[in-house]
C-alpha positions as CSV (number, residue, x, y, z in Angstrom):
1,M,-63.6,-47.5,-49.6
2,N,-65.5,-50.4,-49.5
3,I,-64.2,-53.0,-47.4
4,P,-64.9,-56.5,-48.7
5,S,-68.2,-58.2,-46.7
6,D,-65.9,-61.2,-45.9
7,F,-63.7,-59.4,-45.1
8,R,-62.4,-60.0,-41.0
9,L,-59.5,-59.0,-38.5
10,P,-57.2,-61.5,-37.4
11,S,-57.2,-63.5,-34.4
12,W,-54.6,-62.9,-31.7
13,K,-54.5,-65.0,-28.9
14,V,-52.4,-63.4,-25.7
15,P,-51.5,-66.1,-23.1
16,V,-52.4,-64.4,-19.7
17,V,-49.3,-65.7,-17.3
18,D,-49.7,-65.8,-13.4
19,I,-47.1,-64.0,-11.6
20,D,-46.9,-64.5,-7.7
21,L,-46.2,-61.2,-6.7
22,P,-45.5,-61.6,-3.2
23,E,-42.2,-63.3,-3.5
24,I,-41.3,-59.4,-5.0
25,D,-40.1,-57.2,-1.6
26,V,-40.6,-54.0,-4.0
27,P,-39.6,-51.6,-0.8
28,Q,-36.3,-53.3,-0.5
29,I,-35.3,-53.2,-4.1
30,A,-36.5,-49.1,-4.4
31,E,-33.6,-49.8,-1.3
32,K,-31.6,-51.0,-2.7
33,V,-31.7,-48.9,-5.8
34,S,-31.8,-45.6,-4.1
35,E,-28.5,-46.7,-2.9
36,Y,-27.2,-47.5,-5.3
37,G,-28.2,-44.8,-7.0
38,K,-26.6,-42.5,-4.4
39,E,-23.0,-44.7,-5.2
40,A,-23.1,-43.8,-8.6
41,L,-24.2,-39.9,-7.9
42,Y,-20.9,-40.5,-5.4
43,I,-18.6,-42.1,-7.8
44,T,-19.2,-38.7,-10.7
45,V,-19.1,-36.4,-8.2
46,G,-15.9,-37.6,-6.9
47,T,-14.0,-38.0,-10.1
48,G,-15.4,-34.6,-10.9
49,V,-13.9,-32.8,-8.0
50,L,-11.0,-35.2,-9.7
51,A,-11.3,-34.1,-12.2
52,F,-11.5,-30.0,-11.7
53,Q,-8.5,-30.1,-9.1
54,Q,-6.3,-32.3,-12.0
55,L,-6.7,-29.1,-14.4
56,Q,-5.7,-26.4,-11.3
57,V,-2.5,-28.1,-11.6
58,R,-2.5,-28.1,-15.1
59,R,-3.2,-24.8,-15.2
60,R,-0.6,-23.8,-12.1
61,E,1.9,-25.3,-14.3
62,M,1.5,-23.8,-17.5
63,M,1.4,-20.5,-16.1
64,T,4.6,-20.9,-14.0
65,T,6.2,-22.5,-17.4
66,L,4.5,-19.4,-19.8
67,H,5.9,-17.0,-16.4
68,T,10.0,-18.6,-16.3
69,E,9.8,-18.3,-20.8
70,N,8.7,-14.8,-21.4
71,P,8.0,-12.4,-18.2
72,D,6.7,-9.5,-20.2
73,L,3.1,-12.4,-21.0
74,E,1.3,-10.7,-18.1
75,T,2.0,-7.4,-19.1
76,H,1.3,-7.7,-23.0
77,I,-1.9,-10.2,-22.2
78,S,-2.7,-6.8,-20.2
79,E,-2.9,-4.7,-22.7
80,V,-3.8,-7.5,-25.7
81,V,-7.4,-7.1,-22.7
82,D,-7.4,-3.3,-22.5
83,H,-7.5,-3.2,-26.1
84,A,-10.2,-5.6,-26.4
85,K,-11.8,-3.8,-23.8
86,S,-11.8,-0.1,-25.2
87,I,-12.6,-2.5,-29.4
88,A,-15.6,-3.2,-27.2
89,T,-16.8,0.1,-26.0
90,I,-16.7,1.7,-29.7
91,L,-18.6,-1.1,-30.8
92,C,-21.9,-0.7,-28.3
93,D,-21.5,3.1,-28.8
94,K,-22.2,2.2,-31.9
95,L,-25.0,-0.1,-31.9
96,S,-26.3,1.9,-29.3
97,E,-26.6,5.1,-31.6
98,H,-28.4,3.0,-34.0
99,S,-30.2,1.2,-31.2
100,P,-34.3,1.2,-32.7
101,L,-34.8,1.2,-28.9
102,R,-33.3,5.0,-28.1
103,N,-35.2,6.7,-31.0
104,A,-37.8,5.1,-29.5
105,Q,-36.8,7.4,-26.4
């Protein structure tokens, strides 16, 4: 690459600002930031607890409604879960039969 002989980089002048740091109380600022951080954490945790409690109330209401409308629901769900477990067991057995790790032993 050929750079012309009269090429010069531009010169920028950065103004120097005089800051008087003794006016800034760093420990006090750090204490306030810590205090506000704790308050924000407490608010976040409190909101999460309230949301979880509200979810539990809604879940209990839903279960009561479902049991009222369909008393055999629990038995039906239990049957579906048992069937899903038996299918999962069969699939796991089939997969373990064809596992390359089993053949390596």
